C-alpha positions as CSV (number, residue, x, y, z in Angstrom):
1,M,-106.7,62.4,60.5
2,K,-104.0,65.0,62.4
3,R,-100.8,64.3,60.5
4,H,-98.1,64.9,62.2
5,R,-94.3,66.4,60.4
6,V,-91.3,64.5,61.3
7,F,-88.1,66.7,62.5
8,P,-90.2,70.0,61.2
9,N,-87.0,71.9,61.7
10,I,-84.3,70.0,59.0
11,S,-84.1,71.0,56.0
12,G,-84.5,69.3,52.5
13,R,-81.2,69.7,51.9
14,L,-80.0,68.2,54.9
15,I,-81.8,65.2,54.7
16,C,-80.2,65.2,51.4
17,A,-76.6,65.3,52.9
18,L,-77.2,63.2,56.0
19,A,-78.8,60.0,53.4
20,S,-75.3,61.2,51.5
21,L,-73.2,59.9,54.2
22,F,-75.6,57.1,54.5
23,I,-75.0,55.4,51.6
24,S,-71.4,56.2,51.9
25,A,-70.8,53.7,54.8
26,L,-73.0,51.3,53.0
27,S,-70.6,51.4,50.4
28,A,-67.6,51.6,52.3
29,P,-64.8,49.4,50.6
30,A,-63.6,47.2,53.7
31,V,-65.8,46.5,57.1
32,F,-62.6,46.0,60.1
33,A,-63.3,43.7,63.0
34,A,-63.2,45.4,66.5
35,D,-60.6,42.5,66.9
36,C,-58.4,40.7,64.6
37,T,-54.9,38.6,63.6
38,A,-53.3,37.0,60.4
39,N,-55.7,33.5,61.5
40,T,-58.9,35.7,61.3
41,P,-61.0,34.2,58.5
42,I,-61.5,36.6,56.0
43,S,-63.0,36.9,52.7
44,A,-61.7,40.0,50.2
45,R,-63.0,41.0,46.6
46,Y,-60.7,42.6,44.3
47,Q,-61.3,44.3,41.6
48,I,-58.4,44.0,39.1
49,S,-57.9,46.2,36.3
50,H,-55.4,46.8,33.8
51,Y,-55.1,49.5,31.4
52,E,-52.4,51.9,29.4
53,H,-51.0,54.5,31.8
54,S,-53.1,57.4,31.5
55,A,-56.0,55.9,29.6
56,Q,-59.3,54.0,30.9
57,P,-59.1,50.2,32.1
58,E,-58.9,48.0,29.1
59,T,-59.7,44.6,31.2
60,V,-62.2,45.0,34.4
61,S,-62.2,41.7,36.1
62,H,-62.7,40.6,39.9
63,M,-61.6,37.8,42.1
64,V,-62.6,36.5,45.9
65,L,-60.1,35.9,48.3
66,W,-60.9,33.0,51.1
67,R,-58.9,32.2,53.4
68,R,-59.4,30.3,56.7
69,A,-56.4,28.2,58.6
70,N,-54.6,26.3,56.3
71,S,-56.9,26.6,53.2
72,V,-57.1,29.5,51.0
73,A,-59.1,29.8,48.0
74,E,-59.3,32.3,44.8
75,Q,-62.8,32.6,43.6
76,Y,-62.9,33.9,39.5
77,P,-66.3,35.4,39.1
78,E,-66.5,36.2,35.3
79,R,-64.4,32.7,34.7
80,G,-66.3,30.4,36.7
81,I,-63.4,28.9,38.2
82,T,-62.4,28.9,41.6
83,E,-58.7,27.7,43.3
84,L,-58.7,25.6,46.5
85,W,-55.5,25.4,47.8
86,E,-54.8,23.3,51.1
87,R,-51.3,23.3,53.3
88,N,-50.9,20.3,55.4
89,H,-48.6,19.1,58.8
90,S,-45.5,19.1,56.9
91,N,-46.4,22.3,54.4
92,S,-47.0,20.7,51.5
93,I,-49.7,22.4,49.2
94,K,-51.9,20.6,46.6
95,L,-54.4,22.0,44.6
96,N,-58.6,21.5,43.6
97,R,-59.4,23.5,40.9
98,Y,-63.4,24.0,40.3
99,F,-65.4,24.6,37.7
100,D,-68.3,26.1,39.6
101,A,-70.9,25.8,36.9
102,Y,-70.8,22.1,37.0
103,Q,-69.9,21.8,40.6
104,R,-66.6,19.3,39.4
105,G,-63.1,19.6,40.4
106,I,-59.6,18.6,39.2
107,E,-57.4,17.9,42.2
108,Y,-53.4,18.7,42.1
109,S,-51.1,16.5,44.7
110,P,-48.2,18.7,45.9
111,N,-45.4,17.4,42.6
112,E,-48.4,18.0,40.2
113,L,-48.6,21.8,40.7
114,K,-45.7,22.3,37.9
115,V,-48.7,21.5,35.6
116,V,-50.3,24.9,36.4
117,K,-47.4,26.6,36.4
118,T,-47.2,28.0,40.1
119,D,-45.4,27.2,42.7
120,D,-45.4,26.6,46.5
121,D,-44.8,30.0,48.3
122,W,-47.9,29.5,50.8
123,S,-47.7,33.6,51.6
124,M,-48.7,34.6,47.7
125,K,-51.3,32.4,48.2
126,N,-52.4,33.1,51.4
127,Q,-52.2,36.9,51.0
128,L,-51.5,38.0,47.4
129,I,-48.2,38.8,47.9
130,A,-44.9,37.0,48.3
131,N,-43.3,38.2,52.1
132,S,-40.3,37.7,49.6
133,L,-40.9,41.1,47.6
134,L,-42.8,42.9,50.7
135,S,-39.4,42.1,52.7
136,K,-38.0,44.7,49.3
137,M,-39.7,47.1,49.9
138,S,-39.6,50.4,51.5
139,L,-42.2,51.6,53.9
140,S,-43.2,54.8,52.9
141,R,-46.5,55.9,55.5
142,K,-48.8,54.5,58.1
143,S,-51.7,55.4,59.5
144,G,-54.8,54.1,61.6
145,K,-54.4,51.9,64.3
146,A,-54.9,48.1,65.6
147,C,-57.3,46.4,62.8
148,E,-57.6,49.8,60.9
149,R,-53.5,50.0,60.2
150,E,-52.7,50.5,56.8
151,E,-48.6,50.7,55.8
152,I,-48.0,51.6,52.0
153,Y,-44.3,49.8,50.6
154,T,-43.0,51.0,47.5
155,L,-40.5,49.4,44.5
156,E,-38.5,51.5,42.4
157,N,-36.3,49.9,39.9
158,D,-35.9,50.2,36.4
159,N,-38.4,47.9,34.7
160,E,-40.9,48.9,37.3
161,T,-42.6,50.4,39.5
162,I,-44.8,48.9,42.3
163,T,-46.8,50.8,45.4
164,V,-48.6,47.9,47.8
165,V,-51.1,49.5,50.2
166,W,-51.2,46.6,53.6
167,L,-53.3,45.4,56.4
168,P,-50.9,44.1,58.5
169,A,-53.5,42.9,61.3
170,Y,-55.2,41.2,58.7
171,K,-51.7,40.0,56.2
172,I,-53.7,41.1,53.3
173,V,-53.6,43.3,50.5
174,K,-55.9,46.2,50.4
175,S,-54.7,48.0,47.0
176,Y,-51.6,46.5,45.2
177,K,-50.5,48.9,41.2
178,R,-47.9,47.8,39.2
179,R,-46.5,50.6,36.3
180,A,-44.2,48.2,33.7
181,K,-43.6,49.0,30.0
182,G,-46.6,51.5,29.6
183,K,-49.1,49.4,31.5
184,I,-51.2,49.5,35.0
185,S,-51.9,46.7,36.8
186,H,-54.3,47.6,39.6
187,W,-56.1,45.6,42.3
188,S,-57.9,46.9,44.7
189,L,-60.3,45.7,47.9
190,T,-63.6,46.8,47.4
191,E,-65.2,44.4,50.0
192,M,-63.9,42.3,53.1
193,S,-66.0,40.3,55.1
194,S,-65.0,38.2,58.8
195,D,-68.3,36.3,58.8
196,S,-67.2,32.6,59.8
197,K,-70.8,31.1,58.9
198,I,-70.2,32.2,55.3
199,I,-66.7,31.6,55.3
200,D,-67.5,28.3,56.4
201,A,-70.3,27.6,53.8
202,F,-68.7,28.9,50.9
203,F,-65.3,25.9,51.7
204,S,-67.7,23.2,52.5
205,K,-70.0,23.7,49.3
206,H,-66.9,23.5,47.1
207,L,-65.2,20.4,49.0
208,D,-68.4,18.5,47.9
209,Y,-67.6,18.7,44.4
210,Q,-66.5,15.5,43.1
211,T,-62.9,15.5,41.8
212,T,-61.1,13.8,39.9
213,D,-57.4,13.2,39.9
214,Y,-55.3,14.8,37.4
215,A,-53.3,11.7,37.1
216,D,-56.0,9.6,36.3
217,I,-57.9,12.5,33.4
218,G,-56.7,10.8,30.7
219,D,-58.2,7.1,31.7
220,S,-61.2,8.6,32.4
221,E,-61.8,10.6,28.9
222,S,-65.0,8.6,28.8
223,D,-66.5,11.2,31.4
224,P,-68.8,13.5,29.5
225,F,-67.4,16.9,32.2
226,L,-63.9,16.0,31.3
227,R,-64.4,15.1,27.6
228,K,-65.9,19.0,27.5
229,M,-63.1,20.3,29.2
230,I,-60.0,19.0,26.9
231,N,-62.5,19.7,23.9
232,L,-62.8,23.5,25.3
233,G,-58.9,23.2,25.6
234,F,-59.5,23.8,29.5
235,V,-57.5,20.7,30.3
236,E,-54.6,19.6,28.2
237,H,-53.5,16.0,30.0
238,G,-50.1,15.1,30.3
239,S,-48.5,19.0,28.7
240,S,-48.5,22.1,30.3
241,G,-51.8,21.8,32.3
242,M,-55.2,23.5,32.0
243,Y,-55.7,26.9,29.3
244,D,-58.6,28.7,28.2
245,A,-60.5,28.1,24.9
246,Q,-57.6,31.2,23.6
247,G,-54.9,29.1,25.2
248,N,-53.8,31.5,27.9
249,D,-53.0,29.8,30.8
250,I,-55.5,30.6,33.5
251,G,-52.9,29.1,36.7
252,G,-51.5,32.0,38.7
253,E,-53.7,35.1,37.9
254,H,-51.7,37.0,40.3
255,H,-47.3,36.8,40.1
256,H,-46.9,39.3,42.8
């Protein structure tokens, strides 16, 4: 059988270079759509790092922001927790906090949000940074056009320095870095999608989970799931809400 050489004039070095470019393209941190608005459904994965200045990250975790219409979810894979926020026609916000491994959740009405030590600032839920903070920052640089437009904002004072890379077309954070008291917190967008089928499937899956009203937890302690969450320290009914096993507040992962 006669064998044919494919592209005989291309050197091995060039082939390796082309392969490298191809792999780099596949690992690009975000894929921008040709058409985009602030209402475009979004799935955005972030890497979260905390470290001392000029040191390696002490802790690295991840969060996935899921967004469509008047619903926003913050998924924390390492903790197995998803917080799903919904805003109604009167702009009131309610929270469902899901424990993904159990496919169960606890539902908080708008007047119970103080239990999880959060507020009702929809801009912070929807885009990970409050409009009130963004308005105090200075625009230092901008680049790109349309969906790929990026804006860099900074804020400096005696206590902290904040740098935000902002995607105005989507109204979403690409990068958030805060330096304060010798420590750095860094949120970095590593992957983004506007595939509405995947996003709808995510919300549908979680909305099918069985939920218990927060106000009913005290009357439902015979439920094995709720009893286990209380014993592990995740639920403290009638007090300050939910904590992890070390007693740390698990609400409000970001305080931008």
